[in-house]
N, CA, C and O atoms as a Maestro MAE file, in Angstrom:
{
 s_m_m2io_version
 :::
 2.0.0
}

f_m_ct {
 s_m_title
 :::
 protein
 m_atom[284] {
  # First column is atom index #
  i_m_mmod_type
  r_m_x_coord
  r_m_y_coord
  r_m_z_coord
  i_m_residue_number
  s_m_chain_name
  s_m_pdb_residue_name
  s_m_pdb_atom_name
  i_m_atomic_number
  :::
  1 25 -10.141 20.991 -33.001 1 A "MET " " N  " 7
  2 3 -9.394 19.849 -32.514 1 A "MET " " CA " 6
  3 2 -7.991 19.889 -33.125 1 A "MET " " C  " 6
  4 15 -7.828 20.231 -34.296 1 A "MET " " O  " 8
  5 25 -7.013 19.548 -32.347 2 A "ASN " " N  " 7
  6 3 -5.627 19.506 -32.801 2 A "ASN " " CA " 6
  7 2 -5.367 18.143 -33.450 2 A "ASN " " C  " 6
  8 15 -4.914 17.209 -32.788 2 A "ASN " " O  " 8
  9 25 -5.656 18.039 -34.740 3 A "SER " " N  " 7
  10 3 -5.552 16.746 -35.420 3 A "SER " " CA " 6
  11 2 -4.112 16.232 -35.483 3 A "SER " " C  " 6
  12 15 -3.891 15.021 -35.487 3 A "SER " " O  " 8
  13 25 -3.139 17.131 -35.530 4 A "GLU " " N  " 7
  14 3 -1.739 16.692 -35.531 4 A "GLU " " CA " 6
  15 2 -1.382 15.997 -34.213 4 A "GLU " " C  " 6
  16 15 -0.704 14.969 -34.209 4 A "GLU " " O  " 8
  17 25 -1.844 16.564 -33.105 5 A "LEU " " N  " 7
  18 3 -1.575 15.954 -31.802 5 A "LEU " " CA " 6
  19 2 -2.287 14.609 -31.682 5 A "LEU " " C  " 6
  20 15 -1.702 13.639 -31.200 5 A "LEU " " O  " 8
  21 25 -3.544 14.545 -32.117 6 A "ILE " " N  " 7
  22 3 -4.290 13.289 -32.064 6 A "ILE " " CA " 6
  23 2 -3.581 12.225 -32.910 6 A "ILE " " C  " 6
  24 15 -3.459 11.077 -32.483 6 A "ILE " " O  " 8
  25 25 -3.117 12.599 -34.098 7 A "LYS " " N  " 7
  26 3 -2.397 11.657 -34.964 7 A "LYS " " CA " 6
  27 2 -1.114 11.187 -34.295 7 A "LYS " " C  " 6
  28 15 -0.785 10.001 -34.346 7 A "LYS " " O  " 8
  29 25 -0.386 12.108 -33.667 8 A "LYS " " N  " 7
  30 3 0.856 11.749 -32.981 8 A "LYS " " CA " 6
  31 2 0.577 10.759 -31.857 8 A "LYS " " C  " 6
  32 15 1.298 9.772 -31.709 8 A "LYS " " O  " 8
  33 25 -0.466 11.014 -31.061 9 A "LEU " " N  " 7
  34 3 -0.808 10.111 -29.963 9 A "LEU " " CA " 6
  35 2 -1.252 8.747 -30.493 9 A "LEU " " C  " 6
  36 15 -0.889 7.715 -29.929 9 A "LEU " " O  " 8
  37 25 -2.033 8.739 -31.571 10 A "ALA " " N  " 7
  38 3 -2.478 7.470 -32.165 10 A "ALA " " CA " 6
  39 2 -1.279 6.673 -32.680 10 A "ALA " " C  " 6
  40 15 -1.205 5.461 -32.477 10 A "ALA " " O  " 8
  41 25 -0.340 7.356 -33.347 11 A "ASP " " N  " 7
  42 3 0.865 6.679 -33.834 11 A "ASP " " CA " 6
  43 2 1.652 6.080 -32.678 11 A "ASP " " C  " 6
  44 15 2.145 4.956 -32.768 11 A "ASP " " O  " 8
  45 25 1.765 6.834 -31.596 12 A "GLU " " N  " 7
  46 3 2.494 6.350 -30.416 12 A "GLU " " CA " 6
  47 2 1.780 5.156 -29.791 12 A "GLU " " C  " 6
  48 15 2.429 4.226 -29.312 12 A "GLU " " O  " 8
  49 25 0.450 5.177 -29.792 13 A "ALA " " N  " 7
  50 3 -0.321 4.088 -29.192 13 A "ALA " " CA " 6
  51 2 -0.258 2.811 -30.023 13 A "ALA " " C  " 6
  52 15 -0.388 1.715 -29.478 13 A "ALA " " O  " 8
  53 25 -0.062 2.936 -31.332 14 A "ARG " " N  " 7
  54 3 -0.062 1.765 -32.219 14 A "ARG " " CA " 6
  55 2 1.171 0.884 -32.056 14 A "ARG " " C  " 6
  56 15 1.122 -0.313 -32.341 14 A "ARG " " O  " 8
  57 25 2.264 1.462 -31.603 15 A "ILE " " N  " 7
  58 3 3.535 0.737 -31.574 15 A "ILE " " CA " 6
  59 2 3.945 0.461 -30.127 15 A "ILE " " C  " 6
  60 15 3.783 1.312 -29.252 15 A "ILE " " O  " 8
  61 25 4.468 -0.720 -29.891 16 A "LYS " " N  " 7
  62 3 4.969 -1.053 -28.559 16 A "LYS " " CA " 6
  63 2 6.306 -1.774 -28.685 16 A "LYS " " C  " 6
  64 15 6.536 -2.493 -29.657 16 A "LYS " " O  " 8
  65 25 7.188 -1.586 -27.703 17 A "PRO " " N  " 7
  66 3 8.473 -2.288 -27.734 17 A "PRO " " CA " 6
  67 2 8.283 -3.772 -27.423 17 A "PRO " " C  " 6
  68 15 7.480 -4.136 -26.564 17 A "PRO " " O  " 8
  69 25 9.024 -4.616 -28.125 18 A "MET " " N  " 7
  70 3 8.974 -6.059 -27.874 18 A "MET " " CA " 6
  71 2 10.377 -6.629 -27.988 18 A "MET " " C  " 6
  72 15 10.871 -6.863 -29.091 18 A "MET " " O  " 8
  73 25 11.013 -6.851 -26.856 19 A "GLY " " N  " 7
  74 3 12.323 -7.483 -26.847 19 A "GLY " " CA " 6
  75 2 13.354 -6.856 -27.759 19 A "GLY " " C  " 6
  76 15 14.037 -7.560 -28.502 19 A "GLY " " O  " 8
  77 25 13.475 -5.542 -27.712 20 A "GLY " " N  " 7
  78 3 14.487 -4.858 -28.510 20 A "GLY " " CA " 6
  79 2 14.012 -4.445 -29.886 20 A "GLY " " C  " 6
  80 15 14.724 -3.734 -30.595 20 A "GLY " " O  " 8
  81 25 12.816 -4.877 -30.282 21 A "SER " " N  " 7
  82 3 12.261 -4.442 -31.563 21 A "SER " " CA " 6
  83 2 10.893 -3.813 -31.296 21 A "SER " " C  " 6
  84 15 10.468 -3.706 -30.145 21 A "SER " " O  " 8
  85 25 10.216 -3.402 -32.347 22 A "TRP " " N  " 7
  86 3 8.916 -2.754 -32.193 22 A "TRP " " CA " 6
  87 2 7.850 -3.561 -32.917 22 A "TRP " " C  " 6
  88 15 8.125 -4.168 -33.952 22 A "TRP " " O  " 8
  89 25 6.645 -3.570 -32.385 23 A "ALA " " N  " 7
  90 3 5.533 -4.284 -33.020 23 A "ALA " " CA " 6
  91 2 4.267 -3.448 -32.879 23 A "ALA " " C  " 6
  92 15 4.185 -2.563 -32.027 23 A "ALA " " O  " 8
  93 25 3.290 -3.736 -33.715 24 A "TYR " " N  " 7
  94 3 2.008 -3.038 -33.608 24 A "TYR " " CA " 6
  95 2 1.164 -3.664 -32.517 24 A "TYR " " C  " 6
  96 15 1.199 -4.875 -32.298 24 A "TYR " " O  " 8
  97 25 0.406 -2.822 -31.836 25 A "ARG " " N  " 7
  98 3 -0.503 -3.303 -30.797 25 A "ARG " " CA " 6
  99 2 -1.736 -3.919 -31.436 25 A "ARG " " C  " 6
  100 15 -2.115 -3.568 -32.553 25 A "ARG " " O  " 8
  101 25 -2.355 -4.840 -30.712 26 A "LEU " " N  " 7
  102 3 -3.653 -5.356 -31.117 26 A "LEU " " CA " 6
  103 2 -4.699 -4.273 -30.876 26 A "LEU " " C  " 6
  104 15 -4.433 -3.318 -30.146 26 A "LEU " " O  " 8
  105 25 -5.856 -4.399 -31.462 27 A "SER " " N  " 7
  106 3 -6.892 -3.369 -31.386 27 A "SER " " CA " 6
  107 2 -7.237 -2.983 -29.949 27 A "SER " " C  " 6
  108 15 -7.295 -1.796 -29.626 27 A "SER " " O  " 8
  109 25 -7.467 -3.970 -29.084 28 A "ASP " " N  " 7
  110 3 -7.826 -3.664 -27.695 28 A "ASP " " CA " 6
  111 2 -6.686 -2.941 -26.978 28 A "ASP " " C  " 6
  112 15 -6.921 -1.989 -26.234 28 A "ASP " " O  " 8
  113 25 -5.458 -3.394 -27.202 29 A "GLU " " N  " 7
  114 3 -4.301 -2.737 -26.591 29 A "GLU " " CA " 6
  115 2 -4.163 -1.314 -27.105 29 A "GLU " " C  " 6
  116 15 -3.876 -0.394 -26.339 29 A "GLU " " O  " 8
  117 25 -4.373 -1.134 -28.421 30 A "PHE " " N  " 7
  118 3 -4.281 0.193 -29.009 30 A "PHE " " CA " 6
  119 2 -5.282 1.141 -28.363 30 A "PHE " " C  " 6
  120 15 -4.918 2.244 -27.955 30 A "PHE " " O  " 8
  121 25 -6.536 0.720 -28.267 31 A "GLU " " N  " 7
  122 3 -7.576 1.585 -27.718 31 A "GLU " " CA " 6
  123 2 -7.262 1.984 -26.283 31 A "GLU " " C  " 6
  124 15 -7.450 3.141 -25.905 31 A "GLU " " O  " 8
  125 25 -6.782 1.030 -25.479 32 A "GLU " " N  " 7
  126 3 -6.447 1.332 -24.091 32 A "GLU " " CA " 6
  127 2 -5.272 2.308 -24.014 32 A "GLU " " C  " 6
  128 15 -5.321 3.273 -23.251 32 A "GLU " " O  " 8
  129 25 -4.225 2.067 -24.793 33 A "LYS " " N  " 7
  130 3 -3.052 2.939 -24.768 33 A "LYS " " CA " 6
  131 2 -3.394 4.326 -25.314 33 A "LYS " " C  " 6
  132 15 -2.940 5.330 -24.766 33 A "LYS " " O  " 8
  133 25 -4.180 4.396 -26.374 34 A "PHE " " N  " 7
  134 3 -4.584 5.673 -26.963 34 A "PHE " " CA " 6
  135 2 -5.357 6.500 -25.948 34 A "PHE " " C  " 6
  136 15 -5.093 7.692 -25.790 34 A "PHE " " O  " 8
  137 25 -6.310 5.880 -25.259 35 A "ALA " " N  " 7
  138 3 -7.088 6.585 -24.239 35 A "ALA " " CA " 6
  139 2 -6.180 7.065 -23.109 35 A "ALA " " C  " 6
  140 15 -6.333 8.186 -22.623 35 A "ALA " " O  " 8
  141 25 -5.233 6.217 -22.690 36 A "GLU " " N  " 7
  142 3 -4.296 6.596 -21.628 36 A "GLU " " CA " 6
  143 2 -3.466 7.806 -22.044 36 A "GLU " " C  " 6
  144 15 -3.267 8.722 -21.247 36 A "GLU " " O  " 8
  145 25 -2.985 7.818 -23.271 37 A "LEU " " N  " 7
  146 3 -2.184 8.946 -23.754 37 A "LEU " " CA " 6
  147 2 -3.004 10.233 -23.812 37 A "LEU " " C  " 6
  148 15 -2.484 11.310 -23.520 37 A "LEU " " O  " 8
  149 25 -4.270 10.132 -24.182 38 A "ILE " " N  " 7
  150 3 -5.130 11.317 -24.205 38 A "ILE " " CA " 6
  151 2 -5.333 11.851 -22.798 38 A "ILE " " C  " 6
  152 15 -5.280 13.063 -22.586 38 A "ILE " " O  " 8
  153 25 -5.566 10.968 -21.828 39 A "VAL " " N  " 7
  154 3 -5.723 11.407 -20.436 39 A "VAL " " CA " 6
  155 2 -4.449 12.105 -19.960 39 A "VAL " " C  " 6
  156 15 -4.515 13.171 -19.348 39 A "VAL " " O  " 8
  157 25 -3.285 11.501 -20.244 40 A "TRP " " N  " 7
  158 3 -2.020 12.118 -19.848 40 A "TRP " " CA " 6
  159 2 -1.868 13.502 -20.467 40 A "TRP " " C  " 6
  160 15 -1.457 14.444 -19.791 40 A "TRP " " O  " 8
  161 25 -2.196 13.627 -21.742 41 A "GLU " " N  " 7
  162 3 -2.062 14.909 -22.432 41 A "GLU " " CA " 6
  163 2 -2.993 15.953 -21.824 41 A "GLU " " C  " 6
  164 15 -2.604 17.109 -21.653 41 A "GLU " " O  " 8
  165 25 -4.216 15.552 -21.499 42 A "CYS " " N  " 7
  166 3 -5.172 16.479 -20.874 42 A "CYS " " CA " 6
  167 2 -4.668 16.960 -19.523 42 A "CYS " " C  " 6
  168 15 -4.719 18.155 -19.229 42 A "CYS " " O  " 8
  169 25 -4.186 16.046 -18.708 43 A "VAL " " N  " 7
  170 3 -3.680 16.428 -17.385 43 A "VAL " " CA " 6
  171 2 -2.461 17.327 -17.520 43 A "VAL " " C  " 6
  172 15 -2.351 18.325 -16.807 43 A "VAL " " O  " 8
  173 25 -1.533 16.987 -18.433 44 A "ARG " " N  " 7
  174 3 -0.352 17.842 -18.641 44 A "ARG " " CA " 6
  175 2 -0.761 19.262 -19.008 44 A "ARG " " C  " 6
  176 15 -0.227 20.229 -18.465 44 A "ARG " " O  " 8
  177 25 -1.702 19.380 -19.926 45 A "GLU " " N  " 7
  178 3 -2.143 20.704 -20.371 45 A "GLU " " CA " 6
  179 2 -2.840 21.454 -19.243 45 A "GLU " " C  " 6
  180 15 -2.616 22.651 -19.059 45 A "GLU " " O  " 8
  181 25 -3.681 20.760 -18.492 46 A "PHE " " N  " 7
  182 3 -4.383 21.375 -17.368 46 A "PHE " " CA " 6
  183 2 -3.380 21.885 -16.325 46 A "PHE " " C  " 6
  184 15 -3.466 23.031 -15.884 46 A "PHE " " O  " 8
  185 25 -2.441 21.038 -15.940 47 A "VAL " " N  " 7
  186 3 -1.464 21.405 -14.909 47 A "VAL " " CA " 6
  187 2 -0.574 22.540 -15.405 47 A "VAL " " C  " 6
  188 15 -0.236 23.443 -14.640 47 A "VAL " " O  " 8
  189 25 -0.196 22.498 -16.675 48 A "ARG " " N  " 7
  190 3 0.679 23.536 -17.235 48 A "ARG " " CA " 6
  191 2 0.046 24.919 -17.150 48 A "ARG " " C  " 6
  192 15 0.755 25.914 -17.000 48 A "ARG " " O  " 8
  193 25 -1.270 24.994 -17.242 49 A "LYS " " N  " 7
  194 3 -1.953 26.281 -17.269 49 A "LYS " " CA " 6
  195 2 -2.426 26.753 -15.895 49 A "LYS " " C  " 6
  196 15 -3.046 27.812 -15.793 49 A "LYS " " O  " 8
  197 25 -2.153 26.002 -14.856 50 A "GLN " " N  " 7
  198 3 -2.608 26.359 -13.518 50 A "GLN " " CA " 6
  199 2 -1.432 26.838 -12.657 50 A "GLN " " C  " 6
  200 15 -0.290 26.426 -12.862 50 A "GLN " " O  " 8
  201 25 -1.732 27.715 -11.692 51 A "PRO " " N  " 7
  202 3 -0.676 28.068 -10.729 51 A "PRO " " CA " 6
  203 2 -0.272 26.815 -9.952 51 A "PRO " " C  " 6
  204 15 -1.103 25.953 -9.664 51 A "PRO " " O  " 8
  205 25 0.994 26.731 -9.624 52 A "VAL " " N  " 7
  206 3 1.478 25.558 -8.894 52 A "VAL " " CA " 6
  207 2 0.882 25.550 -7.489 52 A "VAL " " C  " 6
  208 15 1.011 26.514 -6.735 52 A "VAL " " O  " 8
  209 25 0.238 24.459 -7.164 53 A "SER " " N  " 7
  210 3 -0.318 24.296 -5.821 53 A "SER " " CA " 6
  211 2 -0.606 22.830 -5.582 53 A "SER " " C  " 6
  212 15 -0.669 22.033 -6.518 53 A "SER " " O  " 8
  213 25 -0.777 22.487 -4.329 54 A "VAL " " N  " 7
  214 3 -1.130 21.114 -3.965 54 A "VAL " " CA " 6
  215 2 -2.497 20.772 -4.543 54 A "VAL " " C  " 6
  216 15 -2.727 19.632 -4.947 54 A "VAL " " O  " 8
  217 25 -3.400 21.733 -4.587 55 A "ASN " " N  " 7
  218 3 -4.742 21.505 -5.094 55 A "ASN " " CA " 6
  219 2 -4.716 21.046 -6.554 55 A "ASN " " C  " 6
  220 15 -5.476 20.155 -6.935 55 A "ASN " " O  " 8
  221 25 -3.863 21.638 -7.359 56 A "VAL " " N  " 7
  222 3 -3.743 21.232 -8.767 56 A "VAL " " CA " 6
  223 2 -3.270 19.787 -8.839 56 A "VAL " " C  " 6
  224 15 -3.799 18.996 -9.620 56 A "VAL " " O  " 8
  225 25 -2.283 19.445 -8.034 57 A "SER " " N  " 7
  226 3 -1.773 18.086 -8.006 57 A "SER " " CA " 6
  227 2 -2.873 17.099 -7.604 57 A "SER " " C  " 6
  228 15 -2.988 16.024 -8.193 57 A "SER " " O  " 8
  229 25 -3.672 17.461 -6.612 58 A "ASN " " N  " 7
  230 3 -4.770 16.597 -6.182 58 A "ASN " " CA " 6
  231 2 -5.802 16.425 -7.289 58 A "ASN " " C  " 6
  232 15 -6.331 15.330 -7.478 58 A "ASN " " O  " 8
  233 25 -6.093 17.495 -8.022 59 A "ARG " " N  " 7
  234 3 -7.049 17.397 -9.132 59 A "ARG " " CA " 6
  235 2 -6.506 16.485 -10.231 59 A "ARG " " C  " 6
  236 15 -7.243 15.681 -10.802 59 A "ARG " " O  " 8
  237 25 -5.216 16.617 -10.520 60 A "ALA " " N  " 7
  238 3 -4.602 15.757 -11.537 60 A "ALA " " CA " 6
  239 2 -4.702 14.294 -11.107 60 A "ALA " " C  " 6
  240 15 -5.041 13.435 -11.920 60 A "ALA " " O  " 8
  241 25 -4.415 14.007 -9.857 61 A "ARG " " N  " 7
  242 3 -4.528 12.631 -9.351 61 A "ARG " " CA " 6
  243 2 -5.962 12.117 -9.464 61 A "ARG " " C  " 6
  244 15 -6.190 10.951 -9.783 61 A "ARG " " O  " 8
  245 25 -6.918 12.997 -9.199 62 A "HIS " " N  " 7
  246 3 -8.324 12.613 -9.303 62 A "HIS " " CA " 6
  247 2 -8.665 12.209 -10.742 62 A "HIS " " C  " 6
  248 15 -9.373 11.226 -10.957 62 A "HIS " " O  " 8
  249 25 -8.168 12.955 -11.715 63 A "VAL " " N  " 7
  250 3 -8.442 12.626 -13.119 63 A "VAL " " CA " 6
  251 2 -7.813 11.271 -13.475 63 A "VAL " " C  " 6
  252 15 -8.456 10.429 -14.102 63 A "VAL " " O  " 8
  253 25 -6.552 11.068 -13.070 64 A "PHE " " N  " 7
  254 3 -5.908 9.772 -13.332 64 A "PHE " " CA " 6
  255 2 -6.718 8.637 -12.709 64 A "PHE " " C  " 6
  256 15 -6.961 7.617 -13.354 64 A "PHE " " O  " 8
  257 25 -7.132 8.817 -11.461 65 A "LYS " " N  " 7
  258 3 -7.877 7.775 -10.763 65 A "LYS " " CA " 6
  259 2 -9.233 7.537 -11.447 65 A "LYS " " C  " 6
  260 15 -9.660 6.394 -11.604 65 A "LYS " " O  " 8
  261 25 -9.897 8.614 -11.847 66 A "HIS " " N  " 7
  262 3 -11.207 8.491 -12.497 66 A "HIS " " CA " 6
  263 2 -11.115 7.634 -13.763 66 A "HIS " " C  " 6
  264 15 -12.004 6.825 -14.030 66 A "HIS " " O  " 8
  265 25 -10.047 7.809 -14.539 67 A "PHE " " N  " 7
  266 3 -9.900 7.066 -15.780 67 A "PHE " " CA " 6
  267 2 -9.088 5.769 -15.603 67 A "PHE " " C  " 6
  268 15 -8.884 5.026 -16.563 67 A "PHE " " O  " 8
  269 25 -8.629 5.507 -14.377 68 A "GLY " " N  " 7
  270 3 -7.877 4.282 -14.118 68 A "GLY " " CA " 6
  271 2 -6.497 4.279 -14.750 68 A "GLY " " C  " 6
  272 15 -5.995 3.232 -15.161 68 A "GLY " " O  " 8
  273 25 -5.885 5.459 -14.828 69 A "VAL " " N  " 7
  274 3 -4.546 5.603 -15.412 69 A "VAL " " CA " 6
  275 2 -3.547 5.762 -14.276 69 A "VAL " " C  " 6
  276 15 -3.745 6.572 -13.371 69 A "VAL " " O  " 8
  277 25 -2.469 4.980 -14.330 70 A "GLU " " N  " 7
  278 3 -1.443 5.109 -13.296 70 A "GLU " " CA " 6
  279 2 -0.599 6.342 -13.554 70 A "GLU " " C  " 6
  280 15 -0.287 6.669 -14.699 70 A "GLU " " O  " 8
  281 25 -0.233 7.023 -12.476 71 A "GLU " " N  " 7
  282 3 0.576 8.247 -12.599 71 A "GLU " " CA " 6
  283 2 1.995 7.922 -12.988 71 A "GLU " " C  " 6
  284 15 2.817 8.825 -13.137 71 A "GLU " " O  " 8
  :::
 }
 m_bond[283] {
  # First column is bond index #
  i_m_from
  i_m_to
  i_m_order
  :::
  1 1 2 1
  2 2 3 1
  3 3 4 2
  4 3 5 1
  5 5 6 1
  6 6 7 1
  7 7 8 2
  8 7 9 1
  9 9 10 1
  10 10 11 1
  11 11 12 2
  12 11 13 1
  13 13 14 1
  14 14 15 1
  15 15 16 2
  16 15 17 1
  17 17 18 1
  18 18 19 1
  19 19 20 2
  20 19 21 1
  21 21 22 1
  22 22 23 1
  23 23 24 2
  24 23 25 1
  25 25 26 1
  26 26 27 1
  27 27 28 2
  28 27 29 1
  29 29 30 1
  30 30 31 1
  31 31 32 2
  32 31 33 1
  33 33 34 1
  34 34 35 1
  35 35 36 2
  36 35 37 1
  37 37 38 1
  38 38 39 1
  39 39 40 2
  40 39 41 1
  41 41 42 1
  42 42 43 1
  43 43 44 2
  44 43 45 1
  45 45 46 1
  46 46 47 1
  47 47 48 2
  48 47 49 1
  49 49 50 1
  50 50 51 1
  51 51 52 2
  52 51 53 1
  53 53 54 1
  54 54 55 1
  55 55 56 2
  56 55 57 1
  57 57 58 1
  58 58 59 1
  59 59 60 2
  60 59 61 1
  61 61 62 1
  62 62 63 1
  63 63 64 2
  64 63 65 1
  65 65 66 1
  66 66 67 1
  67 67 68 2
  68 67 69 1
  69 69 70 1
  70 70 71 1
  71 71 72 2
  72 71 73 1
  73 73 74 1
  74 74 75 1
  75 75 76 2
  76 75 77 1
  77 77 78 1
  78 78 79 1
  79 79 80 2
  80 79 81 1
  81 81 82 1
  82 82 83 1
  83 83 84 2
  84 83 85 1
  85 85 86 1
  86 86 87 1
  87 87 88 2
  88 87 89 1
  89 89 90 1
  90 90 91 1
  91 91 92 2
  92 91 93 1
  93 93 94 1
  94 94 95 1
  95 95 96 2
  96 95 97 1
  97 97 98 1
  98 98 99 1
  99 99 100 2
  100 99 101 1
  101 101 102 1
  102 102 103 1
  103 103 104 2
  104 103 105 1
  105 105 106 1
  106 106 107 1
  107 107 108 2
  108 107 109 1
  109 109 110 1
  110 110 111 1
  111 111 112 2
  112 111 113 1
  113 113 114 1
  114 114 115 1
  115 115 116 2
  116 115 117 1
  117 117 118 1
  118 118 119 1
  119 119 120 2
  120 119 121 1
  121 121 122 1
  122 122 123 1
  123 123 124 2
  124 123 125 1
  125 125 126 1
  126 126 127 1
  127 127 128 2
  128 127 129 1
  129 129 130 1
  130 130 131 1
  131 131 132 2
  132 131 133 1
  133 133 134 1
  134 134 135 1
  135 135 136 2
  136 135 137 1
  137 137 138 1
  138 138 139 1
  139 139 140 2
  140 139 141 1
  141 141 142 1
  142 142 143 1
  143 143 144 2
  144 143 145 1
  145 145 146 1
  146 146 147 1
  147 147 148 2
  148 147 149 1
  149 149 150 1
  150 150 151 1
  151 151 152 2
  152 151 153 1
  153 153 154 1
  154 154 155 1
  155 155 156 2
  156 155 157 1
  157 157 158 1
  158 158 159 1
  159 159 160 2
  160 159 161 1
  161 161 162 1
  162 162 163 1
  163 163 164 2
  164 163 165 1
  165 165 166 1
  166 166 167 1
  167 167 168 2
  168 167 169 1
  169 169 170 1
  170 170 171 1
  171 171 172 2
  172 171 173 1
  173 173 174 1
  174 174 175 1
  175 175 176 2
  176 175 177 1
  177 177 178 1
  178 178 179 1
  179 179 180 2
  180 179 181 1
  181 181 182 1
  182 182 183 1
  183 183 184 2
  184 183 185 1
  185 185 186 1
  186 186 187 1
  187 187 188 2
  188 187 189 1
  189 189 190 1
  190 190 191 1
  191 191 192 2
  192 191 193 1
  193 193 194 1
  194 194 195 1
  195 195 196 2
  196 195 197 1
  197 197 198 1
  198 198 199 1
  199 199 200 2
  200 199 201 1
  201 201 202 1
  202 202 203 1
  203 203 204 2
  204 203 205 1
  205 205 206 1
  206 206 207 1
  207 207 208 2
  208 207 209 1
  209 209 210 1
  210 210 211 1
  211 211 212 2
  212 211 213 1
  213 213 214 1
  214 214 215 1
  215 215 216 2
  216 215 217 1
  217 217 218 1
  218 218 219 1
  219 219 220 2
  220 219 221 1
  221 221 222 1
  222 222 223 1
  223 223 224 2
  224 223 225 1
  225 225 226 1
  226 226 227 1
  227 227 228 2
  228 227 229 1
  229 229 230 1
  230 230 231 1
  231 231 232 2
  232 231 233 1
  233 233 234 1
  234 234 235 1
  235 235 236 2
  236 235 237 1
  237 237 238 1
  238 238 239 1
  239 239 240 2
  240 239 241 1
  241 241 242 1
  242 242 243 1
  243 243 244 2
  244 243 245 1
  245 245 246 1
  246 246 247 1
  247 247 248 2
  248 247 249 1
  249 249 250 1
  250 250 251 1
  251 251 252 2
  252 251 253 1
  253 253 254 1
  254 254 255 1
  255 255 256 2
  256 255 257 1
  257 257 258 1
  258 258 259 1
  259 259 260 2
  260 259 261 1
  261 261 262 1
  262 262 263 1
  263 263 264 2
  264 263 265 1
  265 265 266 1
  266 266 267 1
  267 267 268 2
  268 267 269 1
  269 269 270 1
  270 270 271 1
  271 271 272 2
  272 271 273 1
  273 273 274 1
  274 274 275 1
  275 275 276 2
  276 275 277 1
  277 277 278 1
  278 278 279 1
  279 279 280 2
  280 279 281 1
  281 281 282 1
  282 282 283 1
  283 283 284 2
  :::
 }
}
């Protein structure tokens, strides 16, 4: 497991912008954002390693839809 990447995503999920400043997310918000970032990272890595085609794009959309993540 890439613990540095997981830590980076967790750090990113913990903080959210609030009116020009930054604040920590509540636990439920953190978990949702952390999961969303992991899904995005998985799709990015999958797409990066595949030949460019419409089929790859459709598969990526399917993963986003399966996890309820907006593109």
